[in-house]
Structure formats: structure tokens, C-alpha cells
C-alpha positions as a LaTeX table, in Angstrom:
\begin{tabular}{lrrr}
\hline
Residue & $x$ (\AA) & $y$ (\AA) & $z$ (\AA) \\
\hline
Met1 & 27.40 & 63.44 & 1.66 \\
Ser2 & 25.99 & 61.35 & $-1.60$ \\
Glu3 & 22.57 & 60.90 & $-1.86$ \\
Cys4 & 22.71 & 56.87 & $-2.12$ \\
Ser5 & 24.77 & 56.96 & 1.57 \\
Ser6 & 21.60 & 59.25 & 3.08 \\
Ser7 & 19.02 & 56.63 & 1.66 \\
Gly8 & 21.62 & 53.41 & 2.90 \\
Ser9 & 21.00 & 51.88 & $-0.67$ \\
Cys10 & 24.53 & 51.44 & $-2.03$ \\
Ser11 & 25.78 & 48.20 & 0.14 \\
Gly12 & 29.28 & 50.73 & 0.52 \\
Asn13 & 30.33 & 49.85 & $-3.40$ \\
Cys14 & 28.83 & 53.51 & $-4.79$ \\
Ala15 & 32.38 & 55.00 & $-6.63$ \\
Ser16 & 30.85 & 58.74 & $-5.33$ \\
Cys17 & 31.24 & 57.86 & $-1.88$ \\
Gly18 & 34.04 & 58.41 & 0.37 \\
Ser19 & 35.59 & 55.64 & 2.44 \\
Arg20 & 33.52 & 57.20 & 5.82 \\
Glu21 & 30.47 & 57.14 & 3.45 \\
Lys22 & 30.98 & 53.76 & 2.23 \\
Glu23 & 31.43 & 52.41 & 5.76 \\
Glu24 & 27.82 & 54.05 & 6.65 \\
Cys25 & 26.22 & 52.61 & 3.82 \\
Ala26 & 27.48 & 49.43 & 4.30 \\
Leu27 & 26.01 & 49.78 & 8.05 \\
Asn28 & 22.45 & 51.11 & 7.06 \\
Glu29 & 22.35 & 48.51 & 4.49 \\
Val30 & 22.97 & 45.45 & 7.04 \\
Leu31 & 20.76 & 47.79 & 9.62 \\
Gly32 & 18.22 & 47.73 & 7.31 \\
Arg33 & 17.48 & 44.17 & 7.06 \\
Ile34 & 17.13 & 43.61 & 10.74 \\
Gly35 & 14.05 & 44.04 & 11.99 \\
Lys36 & 14.39 & 44.75 & 15.78 \\
Lys37 & 17.77 & 45.35 & 17.57 \\
Leu38 & 17.80 & 44.44 & 21.33 \\
Val39 & 20.63 & 45.17 & 23.42 \\
Val40 & 20.80 & 43.36 & 26.49 \\
Met41 & 22.76 & 45.43 & 29.51 \\
Ser42 & 23.23 & 46.23 & 33.23 \\
Gly43 & 25.23 & 48.64 & 35.05 \\
Lys44 & 26.11 & 45.70 & 37.40 \\
Gly45 & 28.31 & 42.63 & 36.78 \\
Gly46 & 27.35 & 39.12 & 37.41 \\
Val47 & 23.50 & 39.80 & 37.20 \\
Gly48 & 23.58 & 37.11 & 34.45 \\
Lys49 & 23.45 & 39.11 & 30.93 \\
Ser50 & 25.03 & 36.79 & 28.84 \\
Thr51 & 22.42 & 33.90 & 30.13 \\
Val52 & 19.60 & 36.01 & 29.76 \\
Ala53 & 20.50 & 36.81 & 26.43 \\
Ala54 & 20.95 & 33.46 & 25.06 \\
Asn55 & 17.92 & 32.47 & 26.43 \\
Leu56 & 15.82 & 34.99 & 25.00 \\
Ala57 & 17.52 & 34.49 & 21.44 \\
Tyr58 & 16.39 & 31.03 & 21.76 \\
Thr59 & 13.09 & 31.79 & 23.00 \\
Leu60 & 12.75 & 33.83 & 19.96 \\
Ala61 & 14.10 & 31.29 & 17.40 \\
Arg62 & 11.38 & 28.78 & 18.69 \\
Ser63 & 8.82 & 30.80 & 18.12 \\
Gly64 & 9.66 & 30.82 & 14.60 \\
Arg65 & 11.66 & 34.15 & 14.38 \\
Lys66 & 15.06 & 34.59 & 12.34 \\
Val67 & 17.27 & 35.27 & 15.20 \\
Gly68 & 20.81 & 36.53 & 15.38 \\
Leu69 & 22.91 & 36.70 & 18.36 \\
Leu70 & 26.11 & 39.36 & 18.93 \\
Asp71 & 28.23 & 39.13 & 21.64 \\
Ile72 & 30.11 & 42.52 & 22.09 \\
Asp73 & 31.74 & 41.30 & 25.64 \\
Val74 & 35.27 & 42.05 & 24.23 \\
His75 & 36.91 & 40.87 & 27.45 \\
Gly76 & 34.99 & 38.35 & 28.95 \\
Pro77 & 33.28 & 36.42 & 25.76 \\
Ser78 & 30.94 & 33.67 & 27.27 \\
Ile79 & 28.26 & 33.13 & 24.38 \\
Pro80 & 30.12 & 30.59 & 22.04 \\
Arg81 & 30.56 & 27.98 & 25.04 \\
Met82 & 27.02 & 29.14 & 26.29 \\
Leu83 & 25.95 & 28.07 & 22.77 \\
Gly84 & 28.16 & 25.17 & 22.27 \\
Val85 & 29.96 & 26.84 & 19.36 \\
Glu86 & 33.35 & 27.51 & 21.12 \\
Asp87 & 35.03 & 25.63 & 18.70 \\
Val88 & 33.67 & 27.37 & 15.63 \\
Arg89 & 36.16 & 29.58 & 13.29 \\
Pro90 & 33.90 & 31.64 & 10.97 \\
Glu91 & 34.75 & 31.87 & 7.19 \\
Val92 & 34.10 & 34.70 & 4.80 \\
Asp93 & 31.98 & 34.00 & 1.93 \\
Glu94 & 32.18 & 35.55 & $-1.76$ \\
Asn95 & 31.26 & 38.87 & $-0.88$ \\
Glu96 & 34.19 & 39.19 & 2.05 \\
Lys97 & 31.46 & 38.87 & 4.51 \\
Ile98 & 32.13 & 36.64 & 8.14 \\
Ile99 & 29.87 & 33.70 & 8.00 \\
Pro100 & 28.07 & 33.36 & 11.39 \\
Ala101 & 28.15 & 30.75 & 13.48 \\
Asp102 & 24.48 & 28.61 & 13.39 \\
Ala103 & 23.87 & 27.20 & 17.33 \\
Asn104 & 20.09 & 25.88 & 16.69 \\
Gly105 & 19.25 & 28.07 & 14.28 \\
Val106 & 20.86 & 31.27 & 16.21 \\
Lys107 & 22.91 & 33.16 & 14.06 \\
Val108 & 25.72 & 33.81 & 16.45 \\
Ile109 & 28.99 & 36.29 & 16.26 \\
Ser110 & 31.38 & 36.69 & 19.15 \\
Ile111 & 35.03 & 38.18 & 19.77 \\
Gly112 & 35.55 & 34.57 & 21.29 \\
Phe113 & 35.81 & 32.90 & 17.77 \\
Met114 & 38.70 & 35.25 & 16.89 \\
Leu115 & 40.33 & 34.38 & 20.00 \\
Asp116 & 43.55 & 31.88 & 19.86 \\
Ser117 & 42.36 & 29.97 & 23.23 \\
Asp118 & 39.51 & 30.33 & 25.94 \\
Asp119 & 41.92 & 32.18 & 28.45 \\
Ala120 & 43.68 & 34.44 & 25.62 \\
Pro121 & 43.48 & 38.13 & 27.09 \\
Val122 & 42.05 & 40.85 & 24.94 \\
Val123 & 44.06 & 43.84 & 25.56 \\
Trp124 & 42.56 & 46.63 & 23.65 \\
Arg125 & 41.84 & 50.22 & 24.09 \\
Gly126 & 38.62 & 51.94 & 23.38 \\
Pro127 & 39.49 & 52.84 & 19.66 \\
Val128 & 40.15 & 49.57 & 18.64 \\
Lys129 & 36.96 & 48.34 & 20.69 \\
Ile130 & 34.76 & 50.67 & 19.22 \\
Gly131 & 36.16 & 49.89 & 15.64 \\
Val132 & 35.78 & 46.05 & 16.20 \\
Ile133 & 32.47 & 46.45 & 17.36 \\
Arg134 & 31.19 & 48.05 & 14.14 \\
Gln135 & 32.52 & 45.42 & 12.08 \\
Leu136 & 30.74 & 42.87 & 13.95 \\
Ile137 & 27.87 & 44.42 & 12.84 \\
Thr138 & 28.86 & 45.62 & 9.30 \\
Asp139 & 30.99 & 43.18 & 8.08 \\
Val140 & 29.07 & 39.86 & 8.87 \\
Ala141 & 26.50 & 38.35 & 6.49 \\
Trp142 & 23.40 & 38.59 & 9.28 \\
Gly143 & 20.97 & 38.51 & 6.25 \\
Asp144 & 17.26 & 38.94 & 6.82 \\
Leu145 & 16.92 & 38.80 & 10.68 \\
Asp146 & 13.84 & 39.61 & 12.99 \\
Val147 & 15.74 & 40.31 & 15.81 \\
Leu148 & 19.40 & 40.99 & 16.74 \\
Val149 & 20.13 & 40.31 & 20.51 \\
Ile150 & 23.02 & 42.18 & 21.33 \\
Asp151 & 24.91 & 40.88 & 24.71 \\
Cys152 & 26.63 & 43.59 & 26.27 \\
Pro153 & 29.70 & 43.73 & 29.01 \\
Pro154 & 28.46 & 45.63 & 32.24 \\
Gly155 & 28.78 & 49.21 & 32.87 \\
Thr156 & 28.06 & 52.25 & 30.93 \\
Gly157 & 31.56 & 52.49 & 28.81 \\
Asp158 & 32.85 & 51.85 & 25.15 \\
Glu159 & 31.17 & 48.66 & 24.63 \\
Pro160 & 27.61 & 49.67 & 25.22 \\
Leu161 & 28.09 & 53.35 & 23.85 \\
Thr162 & 29.43 & 51.62 & 20.80 \\
Val163 & 26.57 & 49.79 & 20.27 \\
Cys164 & 23.76 & 51.76 & 21.18 \\
Gln165 & 24.92 & 54.69 & 19.09 \\
Thr166 & 25.45 & 52.21 & 16.30 \\
Val167 & 22.00 & 50.67 & 16.05 \\
Ala168 & 19.87 & 53.70 & 17.42 \\
Gly169 & 16.87 & 54.53 & 15.45 \\
Lys170 & 13.61 & 52.39 & 14.34 \\
Gly171 & 13.41 & 48.71 & 15.87 \\
Ala172 & 16.16 & 49.47 & 18.41 \\
Ala173 & 15.47 & 49.15 & 22.30 \\
Ala174 & 17.37 & 48.14 & 25.59 \\
Val175 & 16.41 & 45.57 & 28.22 \\
Ile176 & 18.17 & 46.41 & 31.61 \\
Val177 & 18.95 & 43.10 & 33.81 \\
Thr178 & 19.20 & 43.21 & 37.18 \\
Thr179 & 19.11 & 40.75 & 40.30 \\
Pro180 & 16.54 & 41.22 & 43.43 \\
Gln181 & 18.70 & 42.54 & 45.71 \\
Lys182 & 18.04 & 46.42 & 46.43 \\
Val183 & 22.02 & 47.11 & 46.75 \\
Ser184 & 22.18 & 46.84 & 42.95 \\
Ala185 & 19.66 & 49.33 & 42.28 \\
Ser186 & 22.25 & 52.30 & 42.42 \\
Asp187 & 24.34 & 50.49 & 39.40 \\
Val188 & 21.45 & 49.09 & 37.30 \\
Ser189 & 19.84 & 52.79 & 37.59 \\
Arg190 & 23.03 & 54.02 & 35.85 \\
Ser191 & 22.01 & 51.87 & 32.93 \\
Ile192 & 18.73 & 53.19 & 32.91 \\
Asn193 & 19.75 & 56.74 & 32.92 \\
Phe194 & 22.29 & 55.76 & 30.70 \\
Cys195 & 19.50 & 55.06 & 28.27 \\
Lys196 & 17.92 & 57.85 & 28.78 \\
Gln197 & 20.92 & 60.32 & 28.32 \\
Leu198 & 20.87 & 58.43 & 24.82 \\
Asn199 & 17.44 & 58.76 & 24.32 \\
Phe200 & 17.41 & 55.28 & 23.56 \\
Pro201 & 14.30 & 53.54 & 24.07 \\
Ile202 & 13.85 & 51.12 & 26.94 \\
Ala203 & 11.95 & 47.76 & 26.15 \\
Gly204 & 11.49 & 46.91 & 29.81 \\
Leu205 & 13.78 & 45.81 & 32.93 \\
Leu206 & 13.77 & 42.14 & 33.90 \\
Glu207 & 14.98 & 40.65 & 37.41 \\
Asn208 & 16.96 & 37.72 & 37.22 \\
Met209 & 17.97 & 35.09 & 39.82 \\
Ser210 & 15.15 & 35.93 & 41.21 \\
Gly211 & 13.70 & 32.87 & 43.79 \\
Phe212 & 15.31 & 29.24 & 43.42 \\
Val213 & 13.22 & 26.61 & 41.54 \\
Cys214 & 13.55 & 23.09 & 43.53 \\
Pro215 & 14.57 & 20.53 & 41.00 \\
Lys216 & 12.19 & 17.93 & 42.84 \\
Cys217 & 8.96 & 20.01 & 43.30 \\
Gly218 & 9.38 & 22.73 & 41.15 \\
Glu219 & 8.55 & 25.33 & 44.48 \\
Ile220 & 10.09 & 28.68 & 43.97 \\
Thr221 & 11.49 & 29.86 & 47.20 \\
Gln222 & 12.99 & 33.26 & 47.79 \\
Ile223 & 16.43 & 32.72 & 49.21 \\
Phe224 & 18.09 & 36.46 & 48.18 \\
Ala225 & 15.56 & 39.67 & 49.24 \\
Ser226 & 13.24 & 40.60 & 46.22 \\
Gly227 & 11.90 & 43.59 & 44.97 \\
Ala228 & 14.54 & 45.39 & 43.41 \\
Gly229 & 13.14 & 44.91 & 39.60 \\
Glu230 & 9.79 & 46.17 & 40.29 \\
Met231 & 11.30 & 49.01 & 42.52 \\
Leu232 & 13.49 & 50.39 & 39.59 \\
Ala233 & 10.95 & 49.54 & 36.81 \\
Glu234 & 7.99 & 52.04 & 39.09 \\
Lys235 & 10.52 & 54.84 & 39.70 \\
Tyr236 & 12.10 & 55.12 & 36.24 \\
Gly237 & 8.72 & 54.44 & 34.55 \\
Val238 & 9.89 & 51.59 & 32.52 \\
Arg239 & 8.01 & 48.44 & 31.64 \\
Phe240 & 8.69 & 45.78 & 34.15 \\
Leu241 & 8.99 & 42.31 & 32.57 \\
Gly242 & 9.06 & 39.94 & 35.10 \\
Lys243 & 11.28 & 37.54 & 37.41 \\
Leu244 & 13.48 & 34.75 & 36.06 \\
Pro245 & 13.84 & 32.66 & 38.70 \\
Ile246 & 17.31 & 30.64 & 39.70 \\
Asp247 & 16.66 & 27.35 & 37.66 \\
Pro248 & 19.35 & 24.33 & 37.77 \\
Ala249 & 18.44 & 23.38 & 34.47 \\
Ile250 & 19.47 & 26.82 & 33.37 \\
Cys251 & 23.24 & 26.53 & 34.89 \\
Ala252 & 23.50 & 22.91 & 33.26 \\
Gly253 & 22.17 & 24.09 & 30.00 \\
Gly254 & 24.52 & 26.91 & 29.42 \\
Asp255 & 27.27 & 24.70 & 30.78 \\
Ala256 & 26.37 & 22.09 & 28.23 \\
Gly257 & 26.10 & 24.55 & 25.54 \\
Asn258 & 22.15 & 24.46 & 25.06 \\
Pro259 & 20.36 & 27.08 & 26.55 \\
Phe260 & 17.51 & 26.62 & 28.57 \\
Ser261 & 14.28 & 28.21 & 27.38 \\
Ser262 & 11.91 & 25.42 & 26.37 \\
Gly263 & 9.72 & 22.94 & 28.27 \\
Asn264 & 7.09 & 23.92 & 30.77 \\
Ser265 & 8.55 & 25.22 & 34.01 \\
Pro266 & 8.63 & 28.26 & 35.98 \\
Ala267 & 11.96 & 29.35 & 34.21 \\
Ser268 & 10.91 & 28.93 & 30.76 \\
Asp269 & 7.35 & 30.54 & 31.21 \\
Ala270 & 9.14 & 33.77 & 32.62 \\
Phe271 & 11.59 & 33.78 & 29.45 \\
Arg272 & 8.99 & 33.00 & 26.98 \\
Ala273 & 6.27 & 35.86 & 28.78 \\
Ala274 & 9.42 & 38.46 & 28.61 \\
Ala275 & 10.13 & 37.84 & 25.25 \\
Ala276 & 6.40 & 38.29 & 24.48 \\
Gly277 & 6.68 & 41.54 & 26.54 \\
Ile278 & 9.93 & 42.55 & 25.11 \\
Leu279 & 8.26 & 42.58 & 21.08 \\
Glu280 & 5.01 & 44.15 & 22.33 \\
Glu281 & 6.92 & 47.19 & 23.86 \\
Met282 & 9.21 & 47.20 & 20.71 \\
Asp283 & 6.32 & 47.49 & 18.44 \\
Lys284 & 4.66 & 50.26 & 20.15 \\
Asn285 & 7.64 & 52.33 & 19.61 \\
Ala286 & 8.52 & 51.31 & 16.06 \\
\hline
\end{tabular}
């Protein structure tokens, strides 16, 4: 491998590099301009990973940080609609890099931007998905970012494996999302063990849908069983980042393309506390 490839300084343009080396150099150049890479994942579907990813991205952006949001859910991309940019068709800049959509200051890229319609299926095998995910990092004009939030599909398959192996290194960590019910523990445990097997740091575990916020009085009522998040965090020795309650405003915000993470409410306070905890934990491992 050439010297420039190992340093990641040639931006993929060095004549002495082979095609594979150029790709790695270009990837290193992009990742070198991104401070933290936060991978949001869960072994279980339906836990609200995209909602968590979108609101964490907005929370971090509203704190003054430069934030990007990458949606690698190839088969069910929901981030464009949740952020109100589903009609965007990204253009290419003078360097042949894809220009991400701007969603209220958050740079966004999703495979959903490349589909002909919302209900168009993506029928790809693993190798194609792997290549596309790497392209959505390398071939996008992310620029300088403080944090890149990456929204994964459920499970421990091609998508989370590819992105974790691609961004692994300084400044990369995962946030594991669970629901309060202990029945979800075994599925979520697989994601924790997935990260441990890859030696991929875990910034913490979030318990989503933890209680219901009354829209009239603001009181939180436990409508499901609770405790799975704290139990899993203690069992595996990871940080518990808190409980995110069900709030009708969160659902309304996602449907309206304006994620809910501002103002004063139990839910917005929980997102701010979670974001602060994630950054603190990632700084410890920097």
C-alpha cells in the first residue's frame, strides 16, 4: 500500500494508488473530517431507532454542532419523510460528490432519495448493499462535521456490519435502542454482543417508549412493563442513557417532517440528557 494511502491524505487522487487504495484514501479523507460517528442500532425492529436517530441529530444540531444524518435502512428508509425532505433529489457538486439534503441545518442522505416512489421496493443482495453503504459515506460531500448520526435497520446483518467496519476507529460508537418490555431483551442483547464481538464501542443504551406523556397534564404513565433498559445496561456493563417517553408530539413531529426534540417537556429533556450522555461517553473513549 502506498504511503499516501496509509495516511489517508491523497483524497483518492494519487496516481501511485490502485483503485482499491484510492477508495480507501477517499474514505479516510471523508472520515477524517467527521469528529464523531454515532451508529444507532437495535437487534429488534419497531423500537423507534429512526425516531431516536432523527431527534438525536436535531438535538445535537440545536446545541450548535455541525451534524449529518445517514440513513442506511436500505429496505425501509423513513428518515426523508420524518425530516420533511422526501421530495429532495440530491445533486452532484463539481467534485462529483453527492450534495446532502439540508433539513433545518442537518445534512441528510438516504437511499430513499434515489427511489422513484415511496413504495418502490429495493431488491438487493448483500454485496450490492455493502457497496452502496460505503458509497453513501465516501461519495457524499459531508464536509466538516462534529457528529455523523447513522440510522441502521434492525438486526446484525449486512447493513450494521458494513457501517461499523467502515467507520470503526477513533470517534466511533454505537447507541443501542430498546423498549421497556423484558421480552425485547434477548433481541437487543444480540446487538450489544455484536458490538462487543467487533470491539466496537457502545456509548450507551436508550429505553424508548418508556411511559406515556399525557398531552393535557404532562404526567408520565407507565402503560407497558418497564426496566429492560436498566437491566440490560447493568448486565452488560454499558451506560444507561435514560428513558424516552411516548409523547404524541413526537409522533406528530415525525409525520409532519419536523422531529420533536426542542422545548420543555419530559421527552425533549430526555433527548437532551441522552445526547449529553452520549457525547460524554464518546469523549472518554476518544
